[in-house]
N, C-alpha and C positions, 0 to 999 in steps of 0.2 A: 633867518637870523645868523646862520653861519657865515653868510656872505658879508655881514656887517661886522664880523670879528668876534661874535659872541662865542664863548667857550663853555662846553658842558661842565656843570658842577661849580662854577665860580659863584660865590655868594652874591645875593642881590644888592647888598650895600657894603661898600668897603670904605672905611675911614682911616686913611694912613697917617694917623696922628698919635704920637705916644701919650700914654697915660702916666703921670708922674706920682710918685710918693713924695709928699712934701712935709716939711716942718716949718711952721710960721710962714706959710706961703712961699717958701724957697724950695724949688725942686731938688731932691737929693738923689733920686734914682728913678729910672724908667721901670714902670711896672709891666706895661704892655707896649708893644710897638705899633699896634693898630687894633681897630675893631671891625669885625666882619659880622654881618647880620644876614641870616637866611630867613626869608619870609615864607611861611606855610599857612595854608588855609585848611580849616576843618581838621580831619584826621590824617591828612597827607603826611608822609614821612620823607626823610631825606633819601636821595638816590645814592648808589655806590660811588658815583663820581663826586657828589657833594661831600660824602663822608671822607673821601680821599683828600679833597681840598681842605676840609675842616681840620683833619689830622695834620696836614702839612703846615697850615697856617698856625695852628697851636704850637707845633714844633719850632716855628720861626718866631714865637713870642707874641702871637696875636691872641686876643680874646675873641671867641666865636660864640655867637648866640643864635638859637633858632627861635624865632618869635612868631606867634600866631595871630597877632593883632597889631594895629597901629599903636595902641597904648603900650603894649609890651615892648615894641621897638623903641618908642619914645623913652620909656623907662630905662631900657638897656643903654641908650645913648646918654641919658642924664646920669645914670650910675657910673658909666665909664669916665665921664668928665667931672664927676663929683658935684653936680648941680641939681637943683630941683626942677622938674619939668614944668 
């Protein structure tokens, strides 16, 4: 995977689209710059490399979620964009 350019710790899903706070459907401010989702199965926990990426993404204005199922990830995306799944 390293030969393909995969880097340790990078979240599984990156959505580089801002989330807006809006009034009457007019965006007035960016709430987050993007959404990152880390997918985990069972009782698996994040690695130190993933924790570092999550910390840096949050510092850069991204929302970061660790999801343990498809439904959780779908809900995180829906909540981020303010829609119903």
